[in-house]
Each structure stands twice: as C-alpha cells, then as structure tokens.
C-alpha positions in Angstrom: 107.3 88.9 82.6 103.6 88.0 82.4 101.7 89.5 80.3 97.4 88.9 80.6 94.5 89.3 78.7 91.2 89.7 78.6 88.3 90.1 76.1 85.2 92.8 76.3 83.3 89.4 77.0 85.4 88.3 80.1 84.3 89.8 83.5 87.7 90.7 84.4 86.5 93.4 81.8 86.6 97.2 83.5 83.4 97.8 83.4 84.0 101.4 82.7 85.7 100.8 79.1 82.5 98.6 77.8 80.1 101.6 77.3 82.5 104.2 76.2 82.2 104.8 72.6 84.2 102.4 70.1 85.8 100.5 73.2 88.6 97.9 73.1 88.0 94.1 71.8 90.8 93.1 74.4 93.4 94.4 77.0 96.7 93.2 77.6 98.1 93.8 80.7 100.7 93.4 83.3 100.4 93.6 87.3 96.7 94.9 88.1 93.7 96.5 86.7 92.5 99.7 88.5 90.4 98.2 91.3 86.4 99.1 90.3 85.5 99.6 94.2 87.2 102.2 93.7 87.3 105.6 92.7 89.8 106.8 89.5 91.7 110.1 88.0 93.4 110.4 85.6 95.5 113.6 86.0 97.0 114.6 82.6 98.6 117.6 80.7 101.9 118.8 78.8 105.6 117.2 78.8 107.2 119.9 79.7 105.3 121.2 83.3 106.8 124.2 85.4 108.1 124.5 87.9 104.6 125.6 89.1 102.6 122.3 87.1 105.0 119.8 88.8 104.3 121.3 92.2 100.3 120.6 92.3 100.2 118.0 89.2 102.5 115.8 92.4 100.4 117.4 95.3 97.4 117.0 94.0 98.1 112.9 92.8 100.2 111.8 96.6 96.6 113.4 98.5 94.2 111.2 96.7 96.2 108.3 96.5 96.6 109.0 100.4 92.4 109.0 100.0 92.4 105.6 98.0 92.1 106.9 94.9 93.8 105.1 91.5 95.5 107.2 89.4 95.2 107.2 86.1 97.8 108.6 83.3 100.5 107.6 80.1 103.4 107.0 81.3 104.2 110.1 79.3 107.1 112.7 80.2 105.5 115.5 82.0 102.7 115.4 83.5 101.6 111.8 82.8 104.5 111.1 85.0 104.6 113.3 87.5 101.0 111.8 88.5 102.0 108.5 88.5 105.2 109.7 91.0 103.3 111.6 93.1 100.1 108.6 93.0 103.4 105.8 94.8 104.6 108.8 97.3 101.3 108.3 98.5 101.4 104.7 98.5 98.7 104.8 96.4 97.8 102.6 93.1 98.6 103.9 89.7 97.8 102.5 86.0 99.7 103.3 83.5 97.6 103.2 79.9 100.7 103.0 77.3 100.1 103.6 73.2 102.5 100.1 72.5 102.9 96.5 74.1 103.3 96.5 77.3 106.6 94.3 77.0 108.6 97.0 76.4 106.8 100.1 77.6 108.2 103.8 76.3 109.8 106.1 76.5 112.5 104.3 77.9 113.3 107.2 79.4 110.5 106.1 82.2 111.6 102.3 82.1 112.1 102.4 85.5 109.5 104.3 86.2 107.1 101.7 84.8 108.5 98.7 87.5 107.7 100.9 90.0 104.0 101.4 89.2 104.6 97.5 88.8 106.8 96.1 92.5 103.8 99.2 94.1 101.0 97.0 93.3 100.0 98.4 90.7 99.2 98.7 86.0 100.2 98.9 83.1 97.8 98.8 80.3 97.7 98.9 76.8 94.9 97.6 73.7 97.8 96.5 71.5 99.7 93.1 72.3 103.4 92.3 72.9 105.9 93.7 70.6 104.1 97.0 69.3 105.3 99.9 68.5 103.3 102.9 69.8 103.3 105.1 66.8 101.0 109.1 66.7 97.4 107.8 66.0 97.8 105.2 68.5 99.2 107.5 71.1 95.2 109.8 70.2 93.6 105.7 70.6 95.2 106.3 73.4 93.3 109.1 75.3 90.2 107.4 75.0 91.4 104.3 77.1 92.9 106.8 80.1 89.5 108.8 80.1 87.1 105.9 80.3 89.2 104.4 82.9 89.0 107.1 85.3 85.6 108.4 86.9 87.4 112.3 86.2 90.2 113.6 84.6 92.7 116.8 85.6 93.9 118.7 83.6 97.1 120.4 85.6 99.2 122.1 83.1 98.6 122.5 79.0 99.8 125.1 76.5 96.5 125.9 74.3 97.9 123.8 71.8 98.6 120.2 74.1 97.5 117.1 72.9 96.0 117.4 76.0 92.2 118.2 74.1 92.3 115.2 72.7 91.6 113.5 76.2 89.0 116.2 77.0 87.7 115.8 74.5 87.5 111.3 75.7 86.8 112.3 78.7 83.5 114.9 77.6 81.8 112.2 74.9 82.1 109.8 77.5 80.4 111.7 80.0 83.1 112.1 82.6 83.6 115.4 84.7 86.2 117.7 83.2 88.9 119.6 85.6 91.3 122.2 85.2 93.7 124.0 87.5 94.0 127.2 86.5 97.2 129.7 85.9 98.8 133.0 85.3 97.1 134.0 82.2 100.6 135.0 81.4 101.7 131.3 81.0 102.0 129.9 77.3 101.8 126.8 79.0 98.5 127.6 81.0 97.1 128.8 78.4 95.1 125.3 77.9 93.9 125.3 81.7 92.0 128.8 81.1 91.1 128.4 78.5 89.2 124.3 79.3 87.9 126.3 82.9 86.5 129.0 80.9 84.5 126.4 78.1 83.3 124.7 81.2 85.7 122.5 82.9 85.1 123.1 86.8 88.5 125.0 88.0 90.4 123.8 90.7 91.0 125.8 93.1 92.7 124.2 96.2 94.2 121.2 96.1 93.5 120.4 99.7 89.5 121.0 98.7 89.2 119.5 95.6 90.4 116.6 97.4 88.1 116.9 100.3 85.5 117.0 98.7 85.8 114.2 95.4 87.0 111.6 98.4 86.2 112.6 101.1 87.5 111.5 105.2 85.7 108.4 105.4 84.2 109.2 109.6 85.2 112.9 109.2 81.7 114.4 107.9 79.6 115.9 110.6 75.6 113.7 110.2 74.0 116.5 108.5 70.0 116.0 109.4 66.8 116.6 107.3 64.6 118.7 107.4 61.4 116.2 105.3 61.7 113.7 103.3 62.5 115.9 100.6 65.9 116.6 101.8 66.3 112.7 102.8 66.3 111.6 99.5 68.7 114.4 98.1 71.2 113.4 101.4 71.0 109.2 100.9 71.4 110.3 96.9 74.9 112.3 97.9 76.0 110.0 100.3 75.7 107.3 98.5 78.3 109.7 95.3 76.3 110.8 94.0 77.4 114.3 92.4 75.4 115.2 89.3 73.0 117.4 89.7 70.6 116.0 86.9 71.3 112.5 88.0 70.3 113.7 91.6 67.2 115.2 89.8 66.3 112.0 87.6 66.7 109.2 91.1 65.0 110.7 93.5 62.0 111.3 92.0 61.0 114.9 92.8 59.2 116.9 90.9 61.4 119.9 89.5 59.6 121.7 91.6 60.3 120.0 94.7 63.7 119.7 94.0 64.8 122.9 93.6 63.1 124.3 96.1 64.6 121.2 98.4 68.7 121.8 97.1 68.3 125.8 97.6 67.2 125.5 101.1 69.8 122.9 101.7 72.4 124.9 100.3 70.2 128.0 101.5 71.7 125.9 105.5 75.2 125.3 104.9 73.9 121.6 104.2 74.5 120.6 100.7 77.1 122.8 98.7 77.9 123.4 94.8 81.1 122.1 92.9 80.7 123.4 90.6 79.2 122.5 86.2 75.9 120.7 88.1 78.1 118.8 90.4 77.2 118.6 94.0 78.6 117.6 97.6 77.9 117.5 101.3 
C-alpha cells in the first residue's frame, strides 16, 4: 500500500486548499489528487437518503462525471457513497476525503467502494497520517476540505438538523457556490435543502439543465454575436468560465451603468441567462 504525503509548500499541493481558512499543512493520499485543470463538485447530504434522494444523487453525479467533472465527497454512508458510485458509473474521477488515516478507510462497509475509487484512477485523501482513527471533531474538520477541494457544493438531500450544514458553512466561508435540490415540503429529509434554498442556496430543479449550465458540452454551444464592444467583453469573460456577477463586473472594467445595461441587453436577447444567486451563463 503506497501512501503519498505532500506539504503546503510543495508544488503538487492542491491550490484550492492553499487559500481556505485554516488550510491543512500536510495531506496524505492514495491514488490521485484532483486534476487542477478539471472542474470539481462536492456532493453531500444525509446518511439515510430516501428513494428520491438516491435517484437524484446517482443521476447528478453520473452525468457530471460523464462531462469530466471531478466528484468530491466523504465516503460516508448515504449520499456520500452514492456520489462516489454515480461518478464511477459515469466513468469519471472521484475523490474521497477522510476524517482518519487513508490506510484504513471508514466506514468499513464502504471499504470495497474505496478500492473501486482507487482502481478507477481516483483518490483517497486525508490531513491525518496512517493509523489515525476518526473521531467526531475530525469529521467536522474534514468537511472544510470536502468543500475546499471543490468549485461548488451540492446538497442533494438533508434534514433540517443534518450535519451537512457544517459543510455548507465551510463552503460559504470559502466563497464556494452552494446548490441544493428542493424536495417535498412534507418530507423531513428535504427540510434541510428547502431551508438552504430559502436562505439563498441556488436550487437545482433539473439535473440535465444544471449539468448543461455547469459543464456545457464541447462544441455544442452556438456562436453568440456581440453587438457592442461591451457585450464582447462580457461574452468573452463568460466563455472563459467566469460566472459570478461581481467578478464579471470587476474583470470587465466597465462602469456600473454600462455593465448593468450590457447585462440587461444580453439577457433580453437570450444571449446570456441568469443561473441564480448573481451567477450568469451563456
């Protein structure tokens, strides 16, 4: 069993983790770390998903993986395991972040899943050395790495008192976009997601539409014409991957009036579309 270790000062250390509050000083891993050139998403949620949560998690993780998105999760029972399984079905890369040593992945019931992740070219990562047994506080600390390795965090199903809220808290602190899958208002297992949406999380109401917005198919998108220099600036920024409205405004170097008018005209023409939470897409 080969266990690799890297410190924060080495070139291989994930750049996403360098800039989070309380970054790890060292990482231990088996397999591969996420490719920094690829987009990554953390999918998290309840350990006791309903049939609805199971179907959504598997479908979402599989389709994202098929587009080349790296799926990050924590190997726990429930949504975590489903997220890894969906990524494997999509023949994509998935990385499990542990709260203990990578030499003995827990829970033991997911030991075979951990091996499948490694065989598929994925990875198992921890800030704790081999032999460390996971305890409650370590799971909470681990959640910041789950969010930190991702470009966005998706909660597919969670109760109101779910521990998933801790991961979401870290995601917000790190400036990551948070998405949640809405569910029936009569379902206790959707109460957490519905509450997150009420608090500002972007709802995912269609798996296919979300996947297309987050990771469009290469070569499918039609050419979008810019009628003004200002429109060209915005379209070029969106094409390069910038989605956040504040970042768009700053990088465009347009004054507030010109920026607002340009965004409005592009939206009216259908050249760009709002994704929610001041996010924009082509």
